[in-house]
Structures are given as C-alpha cells and as structure tokens.
C-alpha positions as CSV (number, residue, x, y, z in Angstrom):
1,X,0.0,0.0,0.0
2,X,2.8,2.4,0.8
3,X,4.6,1.6,-2.4
4,X,1.5,2.5,-4.4
5,X,1.2,5.9,-2.7
6,X,4.9,6.5,-3.4
7,X,4.3,5.5,-7.1
8,X,1.4,7.9,-7.3
9,X,3.5,10.7,-5.8
10,X,6.3,10.1,-8.3
11,X,3.9,10.0,-11.2
12,X,2.2,13.3,-10.1
13,X,5.6,14.9,-9.7
14,X,6.7,13.8,-13.2
15,X,3.5,15.1,-14.7
16,X,3.9,18.4,-12.8
17,X,7.5,18.8,-14.1
18,X,6.4,18.0,-17.7
19,X,3.6,20.6,-17.4
20,X,6.1,23.2,-16.2
21,X,8.3,22.4,-19.1
22,X,5.4,22.9,-21.5
23,X,4.5,26.2,-19.9
24,X,8.0,27.4,-20.1
25,X,8.2,26.4,-23.8
26,X,5.0,28.2,-24.6
27,X,6.2,31.2,-22.7
28,X,9.4,31.4,-24.7
29,X,7.5,30.9,-28.0
30,X,5.2,33.8,-27.1
31,X,8.2,36.1,-26.7
32,X,8.9,35.8,-30.5
33,X,5.3,36.9,-31.4
34,X,5.6,40.5,-32.5
35,X,2.0,41.0,-33.6
36,X,0.6,44.2,-32.1
37,X,3.9,45.5,-30.8
38,X,6.0,48.5,-31.7
39,X,9.7,49.1,-31.7
40,X,11.1,50.8,-28.6
41,X,12.3,53.8,-30.6
42,X,8.8,54.2,-32.1
43,X,7.2,54.0,-28.6
44,X,9.6,56.6,-27.1
45,X,8.6,59.0,-29.9
46,X,4.9,58.5,-29.4
47,X,2.7,61.0,-27.5
48,X,2.0,58.4,-24.8
49,X,5.7,58.5,-23.7
50,X,6.2,62.2,-23.9
51,X,5.5,64.3,-20.7
52,X,2.4,66.5,-20.6
53,X,3.6,70.0,-21.4
54,X,0.3,71.9,-20.7
55,X,1.4,73.1,-17.3
C-alpha cells in the first residue's frame, strides 16, 4: 500500500514537471510573437511616452 502511494506521488511529480516544461516552452515561444507590438524607438517618440507640457 505504501509503495502504491509512493508510485502515485512520483507520477504526479513527473506530470507536474512536464507541465512546467510545456508552460516554459509556450512562454518562450510567445516572446517571439511581435503582432501588435512597436519598436522601442517608435514608442519613445509616441505622444504616450512624452511628458504632458500643458502646465
């Protein structure tokens, strides 16, 4: 009975690690997605980044 519990814990741990690896892989892949982004230089020149000069 104790061995079965240990086997279940090891299986769950292995599944958790594999899920973590998948999540990390998906996260890294999303970093290369540039849809909807702008270059830093373009952002710095945008009105959103400039201080309000109405004062």
